[in-house]
C-alpha positions in Angstrom: 22.1 -19.8 -3.6 19.4 -17.5 -3.7 17.1 -16.3 -0.6 13.7 -18.0 -0.4 12.1 -14.4 0.0 13.9 -13.2 -3.1 12.4 -16.0 -5.0 9.0 -15.4 -3.4 8.9 -11.7 -4.5 10.2 -12.6 -8.2 6.9 -15.2 -8.2 4.7 -12.3 -7.1 6.3 -9.8 -9.4 5.8 -12.5 -12.4 2.2 -13.2 -11.3 1.4 -9.7 -11.6 3.5 -8.8 -14.7 1.6 -11.6 -16.5 -1.5 -10.1 -15.4 -0.7 -6.7 -17.1 0.2 -8.5 -20.2 -3.2 -10.7 -20.2 -5.3 -7.3 -20.1 -2.8 -5.6 -22.5 -2.2 -7.8 -25.2 -5.4 -10.5 -24.9 -8.3 -12.3 -22.8 -10.8 -9.5 -24.5 -14.4 -10.1 -24.4 -17.0 -8.3 -27.1 -17.3 -5.4 -24.8 -13.6 -4.9 -24.2 -10.9 -6.5 -21.9 -12.0 -9.4 -19.8 -11.1 -9.0 -16.3 -8.9 -11.0 -14.5 -10.6 -11.5 -11.1 -14.1 -13.0 -11.7 -14.3 -14.1 -7.9 -16.9 -11.8 -6.1 -14.3 -11.6 -3.3 -11.3 -9.8 -5.6 -11.3 -7.3 -8.2 -13.3 -4.8 -10.3 -17.0 -5.6 -8.7 -16.1 -4.5 -5.4 -16.2 -0.7 -6.9 -19.7 0.7 -7.5 -20.6 0.5 -11.1 -20.4 4.4 -11.7 -16.8 4.7 -10.8 -15.9 1.4 -12.9 -17.8 3.4 -15.8 -15.9 6.5 -15.5 -12.3 4.6 -16.1 -10.7 3.3 -19.0 -11.7 -0.6 -19.3 -8.0 -2.0 -18.9 -7.7 -0.1 -15.7 -10.9 -1.8 -14.7 -9.8 -5.0 -16.3 -6.4 -5.5 -14.5 -8.5 -4.6 -10.7 -7.0 -7.5 -8.3 -7.6 -6.4 -5.1 -10.1 -7.4 -2.1 -11.8 -3.9 -1.5 -11.9 0.0 -2.6 -9.3 1.6 -0.1 -10.3 4.9 -2.0 -13.5 4.5 -0.3 -11.8 3.5 3.1 -9.6 6.4 3.1 -12.1 9.2 2.8 -10.0 11.4 0.5 -10.3 15.1 0.3 -9.5 17.9 -2.0 -5.9 18.9 -2.3 -4.6 15.9 -0.3 -1.2 14.1 -1.9 -1.8 10.1 -1.7 0.1 7.2 -2.4 -1.3 3.8 -3.6 1.0 0.8 -2.8 1.0 -2.0 -5.1 -0.7 0.2 -7.8 -1.0 -2.3 -10.5 -3.1 -1.0 -13.3 -3.9 2.2 -11.6 -7.4 1.9 -10.9 -7.0 3.1 -7.5 -4.3 6.1 -8.3 -7.2 7.3 -11.0 -10.0 7.6 -8.6 -7.8 9.4 -6.0 -6.6 11.7 -8.5 -10.0 12.8 -9.2 -11.2 12.8 -5.5 -8.1 15.2 -4.7 -8.6 17.2 -7.5 -6.2 19.3 -9.3 -4.6 20.8 -6.1 -3.9 17.4 -4.8 -1.6 14.4 -6.3 -1.8 10.5 -6.5 1.1 8.9 -7.0 1.3 5.0 -7.5 4.0 2.6 -6.6 4.7 -1.0 -8.1 7.7 -2.9 -9.2 6.3 -4.6 -12.4 7.4 -2.9 -15.7 4.4 -4.2 -17.2 2.1 -3.2 -14.9 3.7 0.5 -14.6 3.2 0.6 -18.5 -0.6 -0.7 -18.3 -1.1 1.9 -15.9 0.9 4.8 -17.9 -1.6 4.0 -21.0 -4.7 4.1 -18.6 -3.6 7.8 -16.9 -3.4 8.7 -20.7 -6.8 7.4 -21.6 -7.8 9.1 -18.6 -6.5 12.4 -19.1 -5.0 12.8 -15.5 -2.5 15.2 -14.9 -2.2 15.2 -11.1 -1.2 11.4 -11.2 2.5 10.0 -10.9 3.9 6.2 -11.5 7.0 5.3 -9.6 8.7 1.9 -10.1 10.0 0.9 -6.6 8.9 -2.0 -3.8 6.9 -1.0 -0.8 9.7 -2.1 1.2 11.8 1.0 0.2 9.4 3.7 -0.8 11.2 6.1 -3.5 9.8 9.3 -1.9 11.0 11.4 0.8 10.0 11.6 4.3 6.9 13.5 5.7 5.4 14.2 2.1 2.4 12.3 2.0 -1.2 13.0 3.6 -2.8 9.5 2.8 -1.1 5.9 2.0 -3.8 3.6 0.5 -3.1 -0.1 -0.5 -5.5 -2.9 -2.2 -4.5 -6.4 -1.1 -0.9 -6.0 -1.8 0.9 -5.7 1.8 -0.1 -9.1 2.6 2.2 -10.0 -0.6 5.5 -8.4 1.1 8.2 -10.6 2.5 9.0 -8.2 4.7 5.9 -6.7 6.3 7.8 -4.5 9.5 9.8 -2.5 6.7 6.3 -1.8 4.7 5.0 -0.3 8.2 7.9 1.6 8.7 8.0 3.1 5.2 4.6 4.3 5.4 5.1 5.8 8.8 8.1 7.8 7.4 6.8 9.1 4.1 3.2 10.4 5.8 3.3 13.7 7.2 2.3 14.2 11.0 -1.1 13.5 11.5 -1.3 11.5 7.8 -3.2 8.3 8.0 -3.5 5.0 6.5 -6.7 3.5 4.3 -6.1 -0.1 3.2 -7.7 -2.9 1.9 -6.0 -6.4 2.8 -6.4 -10.1 3.6 -6.1 -10.5 7.3 -6.5 -13.9 9.2 -8.2 -15.0 12.1 -5.8 -14.7 15.2 -6.1 -18.5 16.1 -4.8 -19.7 12.9 -1.1 -20.4 12.7 0.8 -19.5 9.2 0.6 -23.4 8.2 -3.1 -23.0 8.2 -3.2 -20.0 6.5 -0.9 -21.8 3.7 -3.5 -24.6 3.6 -6.1 -21.9 2.7 -4.4 -20.4 -0.1 -1.0 -19.7 -1.9 1.3 -16.3 -1.0 0.5 -14.9 -4.8 -3.2 -15.8 -4.1 -3.6 -13.0 -1.1 -3.7 -15.9 1.1 -0.8 -17.9 2.6 1.3 -14.3 3.2 -1.6 -12.8 5.4 -1.0 -11.5 8.9 -3.2 -12.0 11.4 -5.7 -9.5 13.1 -3.2 -9.2 16.2 -0.1 -9.7 14.1 -0.9 -6.6 12.0 -2.1 -3.9 14.9 1.4 -5.0 16.8 3.3 -4.4 13.2 1.6 -1.0 13.2 1.8 -0.1 16.9 5.5 -1.0 16.5 6.6 1.7 14.5 4.5 4.5 16.0 1.0 4.2 14.3 -2.0 5.4 16.7 -5.8 5.4 16.1 -5.9 1.9 14.8 -8.6 0.1 13.4 -8.8 -3.3 11.6 -12.4 -4.4 10.6 -13.4 -7.2 8.3 -15.8 -6.7 5.3 -16.4 -10.1 3.8 -14.6 -13.6 3.8 -12.1 -14.7 1.4 -11.6 -18.3 2.6 -12.2 -19.9 6.3 -10.6 -17.9 8.8 -9.5 -15.4 6.1 -11.1 -11.9 5.5 -10.9 -8.8 3.2 -10.3 -6.0 6.0 -10.0 -2.6 6.4 -7.4 -1.0 7.8 -7.1 2.7 9.4 -4.4 4.1 11.7 -2.9 7.7 12.0 0.7 8.9 12.2 0.5 10.9 15.5 1.0 14.9 15.4 3.3 15.0 18.5 5.7 12.6 20.3 3.3 12.9 23.2 0.7 10.6 20.9 3.1 8.0 21.1 4.1 7.7 24.7 8.1 8.3 23.9 9.9 10.8 25.8 11.2 13.8 24.0 14.8 12.6 24.5 14.0 9.5 22.5 11.9 11.1 20.2 14.0 13.9 18.8 17.5 13.8 19.6 20.0 13.5 16.8 18.2 15.5 14.2 15.6 12.8 13.8 12.4 11.8 15.1 11.7 8.3 16.9 15.7 8.0 16.9 16.9 4.4 17.4 13.4 2.7 16.3 12.1 1.2 13.2 10.2 4.4 12.4 13.6 7.0 12.8 13.4 9.5 10.1 15.3 12.8 9.6 13.8 16.1 10.8 14.9 17.4 7.7 12.7 15.4 4.4 15.7 16.6 2.3 18.4 14.7 4.4 19.1 11.0 5.4 18.8 9.9 9.2 22.6 9.0 8.6 23.4 12.6 7.2 21.2 14.2 10.4 22.8 11.9 12.8 26.4 13.4 11.9 25.3 16.7 11.3 24.3 17.0 14.7 27.5 15.1 16.3 25.2 12.4 17.8 26.8 9.4 18.6 23.5 7.1 18.5 23.8 4.4 15.8 
C-alpha cells in the first residue's frame, strides 16, 4: 500500500507539472501567456512591474508564489543562492541578476515539466550564472556548506516532511549563511483540521505550519536570529509571511557544547543538523574516518 505522504507529494508534483504545461502549450492571451494565478494573494502581481518586465513572459506567467523572496533575502554581488521549488524560474532569474556574474543562482524542482520550462526561460533571459537541479527539497542535491542564501516562494508548506527541509537548508548553507523565504503560515490557535477547512494542501493552505511550529522547526536544527513576519492574509487566520533566519558562524552561537558540536569529524553531532566538517565527505564517512563510536 502506498504511504499517504507519497500520494500527497505526487499530487503536488502533478499539480505543478500541469501548471508548467499550461504555460508552455496553452492558456495564452493576445499579449502572451496567461498567468496561472490571478488572485492578488498569489502569483506575479506580488512582483514590481519593473521586475516582471525584464523577464521572459513564460517565467512571469508560471509564478505561483505568495511573495517575493528575492527582495526578502537582500541578495548581494557574488553570493551563491538556492531557490527551493524554483518552478518556472522567476526567482532564480531575478536572483542571478542581483548576485551578478561572480555569483550563482541554483533552482531546485521535482517536476520535469517545470524544469524544462525553467531551462527555456533561462535561455530566453540569457542567464549564464544559473543552474537548475532536479530533486526534492527534503534531499537537496548539493554539498554541505556551499550556499550563502536559501530562498523559497510558498513551497515549504507543500512538503510532507518539513523537519527534513529545515535540516537540509542548514546543511547546505555556509556558516553565517541565511534564509529569506516567503511562505504561508497559520495563526497559532488554528489546529491542522481548521487549516484544512480553509483550503487544500496543493493550494498551499492545509499543509502550512503555525508561526510557533515554524519557529520551533528552525530552532530545532540550529537556526538563530529567526524572524517571522506576516505580510498579507491569504485566508482566515492564514498569512503570507516573510521568514528569515541565520546559520550560526560558531558553535557558541547555538549554545551547544564544544564536544557535542564538533566531535567525530562532524558539526552538530547526533542532531538533525549534523554535517561533515569536510564538504566532500558524508557524515558516515567522517565518523568512520575519525573512529567515532557515535551513530
